[in-house]
C-alpha positions in Angstrom: 0.0 0.0 0.0 2.7 2.5 1.0 4.7 1.7 -2.2 1.7 2.2 -4.4 1.2 5.9 -3.6 4.7 7.0 -4.7 4.5 4.8 -7.8 1.1 6.3 -8.7 2.6 9.8 -8.4 5.6 8.9 -10.5 3.4 7.3 -13.2 1.2 10.4 -13.3 4.2 12.7 -13.6 5.6 10.6 -16.5 2.2 10.6 -18.2 1.9 14.4 -17.7 5.3 15.0 -19.3 4.5 12.7 -22.3 1.1 14.4 -22.7 2.6 17.9 -22.6 5.1 16.9 -25.4 2.3 15.5 -27.5 0.3 18.6 -27.0 3.2 20.7 -28.2 3.6 18.6 -31.3 0.0 19.0 -32.1 0.2 22.7 -31.7 3.2 22.9 -34.1 1.3 20.9 -36.6 -1.8 23.0 -36.2 0.2 26.2 -36.8 1.7 24.8 -40.0 -1.7 23.7 -41.2 -3.2 27.2 -40.7 -0.8 28.7 -43.3 -2.8 29.5 -46.5 -1.2 30.0 -49.8 -2.3 30.2 -53.5 -0.7 30.4 -56.9 -0.9 33.8 -58.6 0.6 35.0 -61.9 3.6 36.3 -60.0 4.1 33.2 -58.0 2.9 31.9 -54.6 1.1 34.3 -52.3 1.0 33.4 -48.7 -2.3 34.7 -47.4 -2.3 33.6 -43.8 0.8 33.1 -41.7 0.1 35.0 -38.5 0.5 32.0 -36.2 4.0 31.2 -37.5 5.4 33.7 -35.0 4.2 31.4 -32.2 6.8 28.8 -33.2 9.4 30.9 -31.4 7.5 30.6 -28.2 7.2 26.8 -28.7 10.9 26.6 -29.3 11.6 28.3 -26.0 9.1 26.0 -24.3 10.7 22.9 -25.8 14.1 24.1 -24.6 12.8 24.7 -21.1 11.4 21.2 -21.0 14.8 19.8 -22.2 13.7 18.6 -25.6 16.6 20.2 -27.4 16.4 18.2 -30.6 12.7 18.8 -31.0 13.4 22.6 -30.5 16.1 22.5 -33.2 13.6 20.9 -35.6 10.9 23.5 -34.9 13.6 26.2 -35.3 14.5 24.8 -38.7 10.8 24.9 -39.7 10.6 28.5 -38.5 13.7 29.5 -40.4 12.7 27.7 -43.5 9.3 29.3 -43.5 10.8 32.8 -43.3 13.3 32.1 -46.1 10.5 30.7 -48.3 8.2 33.6 -47.5 10.9 36.0 -48.7 11.1 34.1 -52.0 7.3 34.2 -52.3 7.2 38.0 -51.7 9.5 38.7 -54.5 7.8 36.2 -56.9 10.5 33.6 -57.0 8.5 30.6 -55.7 5.9 28.4 -57.3 3.1 26.4 -55.7 4.8 23.0 -56.1 8.0 24.1 -54.3 6.0 25.7 -51.5 3.8 22.6 -51.4 6.8 20.4 -51.1 8.2 22.4 -48.2 4.7 22.5 -46.6 4.6 18.8 -46.7 8.1 18.5 -45.2 7.2 20.8 -42.3 4.1 18.7 -41.5 6.2 15.5 -41.6 8.9 17.0 -39.4 6.2 18.2 -36.9 4.7 14.7 -36.7 8.1 13.2 -36.0 9.6 15.6 -33.5 12.1 13.7 -31.4 11.5 13.9 -27.7 14.2 13.6 -25.1 13.0 10.2 -23.5 15.1 10.8 -20.4 13.1 13.8 -19.4 10.0 11.7 -19.4 11.4 9.2 -17.0 13.4 11.3 -14.6 12.0 10.7 -11.1 12.3 14.4 -10.1 10.6 17.4 -11.6 12.5 20.1 -13.5 13.7 22.7 -11.1 
């Protein structure tokens, strides 16, 4: 009985950490999927990208939760989006190139690598 209580607390802490990481992954994916773009005569026009700026906050949160590799992947998405949006603004990007990057960002977001050790540490982050 006495051993069950600490084990239950530990299991709930592990589950909470895993859930939080999954929630962050879903948020990154949602942000990417809210980007709207269309092909115009001059090239791709990005019509909705307001939420992309939230990725910088997510990067900070991943770093604070000790998921460095996942933070680096989100940072790459963030940088890649800004580079591509510059090409779109000057008319040097077509829809197929943007669509390819868009697909890669979603795949990267779905496969963010967690730091497994942070899930299983018995003590909380101080």
